[in-house]
N, C-alpha and C positions, 0 to 999 in steps of 0.2 A: 609576815615574812615568807612563809611557805606558799601562800597564795600568789605572791609576787613572782616567786621562782617558777611556779606552775604556769602562770600566765606568760612569762618569758619563754619557757620551754615550748609551750604551745605556739607562741608567735613564731619562733625560729623553725619549728616543724612545719608550720604553714608556709613560711618563706621557701623552705627546701622543697616542699611539694609543688609550689608554683613554679620555681626554677626548673624542676624536673619536667613538668608539663610543658613549659615553654621550650626546653631543649628537645623534647620529643616532637613537638609541633614544628619547630624549625627544621629538624632533620627530615621529617616526612615531606614537608612542603618543598624543601630543596630538591629532594630526589624526584618528586612529582613534577616540579618545574623543569628539571633537566630532561626527563623522559618526554614531557609535553613538547619541549622544543625539538628534541630529536625526532619525535613522531611527525612533527610538522614539516621538518626539512628533509625527511627521508622519503625514498620511494615507497609509497604505501603498499605496493604489490610485492615488494621484495620481502624475503624472510626477515631481514634485519628490521625493516620498517614495521612489519606485523609484530615483531617482538617488542619494539619500542612502544607501539600502541597498546599492546597487552600490558606492559609494565606501567605505562601511563595510567591506564585504567585501574590497575591493581593499587597503585599508590593514591590515586584519587579516591577509591573506595576505602582505603585504609585511613584516610583523613577523617572519614565519618565513623569508622569502626574503632578508632583509637581508644575510646572510652570503655570498650568491652575487652580490651587486651589484658592478659595476665601481666604481673610484674616482670616475669622472665621475658615475655615477648617485648615489653617496653624496653627492658635493659638491652636486649639484642638490637632493637631498632636504634636506640640511642647510640650504641657502639657502631653499628653497621652503616647507618645513613651517611655520616660524613665520609666514610671510606668509599661508598658507592659514588657520591658526588665527585670526590677527588679522582677516582678512576675514570669516570665519564669525562671530566675536564681534561684529563691527561690524554685519553684515547681519541676524543672527538674535538678537542680544542674549544671547549665551552668557555 
């Protein structure tokens, strides 16, 4: 009986971990795609265009570094990424 409960607990912990990783992945990918698009359509010589390219590169690199992030950094990104995308959609009509 105790073994079944332990197995069930581990199963649900694994599900929660996978869902968290997917949420982090979706958030980073969404921000990266938004900045990638804005960098593409902006004037690359303007300050705004350069900032879009810098942020595009930052989130591209973050996609590869996400496995080395602390739990706090992951929490921050999970919270902030949807807000960033929402702001970009509102400001730039994405």
